[in-house]
C-alpha positions as CSV (number, residue, x, y, z in Angstrom):
1,M,14.5,-27.0,2.4
2,T,11.7,-25.1,0.7
3,V,8.6,-27.1,0.0
4,Y,6.4,-26.2,-3.0
5,F,3.3,-27.7,-4.7
6,S,3.1,-28.6,-8.3
7,K,0.0,-27.2,-10.1
8,E,-1.6,-30.7,-10.1
9,A,-1.0,-31.0,-6.3
10,E,-2.4,-27.5,-5.7
11,G,-5.6,-28.4,-7.6
12,Q,-5.9,-31.7,-5.7
13,L,-5.5,-29.8,-2.4
14,E,-8.1,-27.2,-3.4
15,E,-10.5,-30.0,-4.3
16,L,-9.9,-31.8,-1.0
17,I,-10.4,-28.7,1.1
18,S,-13.6,-27.9,-0.8
19,Y,-14.8,-31.5,-0.2
20,L,-14.0,-31.2,3.5
21,S,-15.8,-27.9,3.7
22,D,-18.9,-29.2,2.0
23,A,-19.2,-32.7,3.4
24,W,-17.6,-32.3,6.9
25,S,-17.4,-29.8,9.7
26,Q,-15.1,-26.8,9.9
27,R,-13.2,-28.7,12.6
28,V,-12.4,-31.6,10.4
29,K,-11.1,-29.2,7.7
30,T,-9.0,-27.3,10.3
31,D,-7.6,-30.5,11.8
32,F,-6.7,-31.8,8.4
33,L,-4.9,-28.5,7.5
34,A,-3.0,-28.6,10.8
35,L,-1.9,-32.2,10.2
36,L,-0.8,-31.3,6.7
37,S,1.1,-28.3,7.9
38,D,2.9,-30.5,10.5
39,K,3.8,-33.1,7.9
40,L,5.1,-30.5,5.5
41,E,7.3,-29.0,8.2
42,R,8.7,-32.4,9.0
43,I,9.4,-33.0,5.3
44,S,11.2,-29.6,5.0
45,Q,13.4,-30.5,7.9
46,M,14.0,-34.2,7.2
47,P,13.2,-34.9,3.5
48,E,14.1,-38.6,3.7
49,L,11.9,-39.2,6.7
50,Y,9.2,-40.9,4.7
51,R,9.6,-44.0,2.7
52,K,10.3,-44.3,-1.0
53,S,7.2,-45.1,-3.0
54,E,6.9,-48.5,-4.5
55,K,4.1,-47.5,-6.9
56,R,5.7,-44.2,-8.0
57,P,9.5,-44.5,-8.6
58,G,11.5,-41.4,-7.7
59,L,8.9,-40.2,-5.2
60,R,8.4,-40.5,-1.5
61,E,5.1,-41.0,0.2
62,C,3.8,-39.4,3.4
63,I,0.6,-40.7,4.9
64,I,-1.4,-37.7,6.0
65,N,-4.3,-39.8,7.4
66,R,-6.1,-43.0,6.6
67,Q,-7.6,-41.5,3.5
68,T,-4.8,-39.2,2.2
69,I,-1.3,-39.7,0.9
70,L,1.1,-37.0,-0.1
71,Y,3.7,-37.8,-2.8
72,Y,6.8,-35.7,-3.1
73,R,10.2,-35.4,-4.9
74,I,13.4,-34.2,-3.3
75,G,15.4,-31.8,-5.5
76,S,18.8,-30.4,-4.9
77,N,17.5,-27.2,-3.3
78,D,13.9,-27.8,-2.7
79,I,11.1,-30.4,-2.3
80,E,8.2,-30.6,-4.8
81,V,4.8,-31.9,-3.6
82,V,3.7,-33.8,-6.7
83,A,0.3,-35.1,-5.6
84,I,-2.1,-35.4,-2.8
85,L,-4.4,-38.4,-3.4
86,S,-7.1,-40.3,-1.7
87,S,-5.6,-43.7,-0.6
88,R,-8.6,-45.3,-2.3
89,R,-7.7,-43.7,-5.6
90,T,-4.0,-44.7,-5.5
91,D,-4.9,-48.4,-5.7
92,N,-6.4,-47.7,-9.1
93,N,-3.5,-45.7,-10.6
């Protein structure tokens, strides 16, 4: 299935990449992007692989790393990445 990002998720990803570039090394950023790419590939092949979100009904959540969670929705022909959030921020939403 095709995976695409909502405008909100695109913005969140851009902010995260910018933060990684500013506060961490190029390697940290590259490793994160490789991990994200791997998770997106898995989601495209097995959309129901990750658990249903208890906090966000209708969405599934994929833990990218200890700090980052990706939320997505399975459509009939595609998969929408709805949000990419800091795990610390999700506790407050």
